[in-house]
N, C-alpha and C positions, 0 to 999 in steps of 0.2 A: 862170845861177842858176835853180834849180828851186823853185817855190813849195811851201811846206809842205803845202798841200792836195793837190798833185800827188803828193808823196812819200807821203802817206797812202794814196792810190789805188794807188801802186806796192806799198806794204806789203800792202794788201788782196788784190791780184792774186797776190803772192808766197804769201800764206796759202792761196789757192785751189790754187796749184800744189803746195804742200807737203801740205796736208791733204786736198784733194779729188782731186787727180790723182797724189799720191804721187811727185811729180817734184821731188826736193830739189835737183837740179842747177840747174833753171830758177829755183826758189824762192831758192836761194842767190844767184844773180846779181841778182835783184830786191831781196832784202833788203840786199845789199851796196850797191847803187845808192841805196837809201833811206837807209841808214846814212851813207854819204858825203855825201849831200845834206843830211841833218839836221845833221850835224857842221858843214858849211859854213854853213848858214843859221842854225842855232839854238845851236850850241855843244855840246860834249860832255856838259854837265851837264843839258841840257834833258830833260824827261820823254820826249818823242817820240824823241829820240836814244837814250836808254837802252832804251826799248821795242824799237826796231829792233835794237839790239845783242843783246837777249835773244832776239828772234825769230830772228836770224841764228845765234846760239849753239845754239838748240834745233834748228834745221835742220841745222847742221853735226854736232851730236851724233847726230841721227837718221840722217844719211848716213855716219857713221863717219869723218868728216874730222877726225881728232885734232889734226893740226898746225895746221890753220886754226882749230879750236876753241880751242886753246891761245893763239893770237894774240889772239882776242877776249877770252878770260879775262884775259890779261895787260894788255890795254888798258882793260878794265872790271872789275877784280877785285871791286868793291863789288856789282856786279849778281849775281854768282854766289852771293853770300851771300843775296841777296833772293829767289832762285828758290825756289819751293815744293818 
């Protein structure tokens, strides 16, 4: 089991890869790890889980990963409505 604070750090590192280094491939791997950890620890409806799903979706959209993005949208349809 991964502690939620550790998952937050994983999310922060993923953001550095995505935004700072423009490395969506590595960011995707880390966002996915965080999402799976949050789902296991906190459940699908927790704010941190939802935030990680949005971050992963944003990364996938940036990378042009349409099939993977569709999977996240299908799993979290309510989040796509909440995106600005």
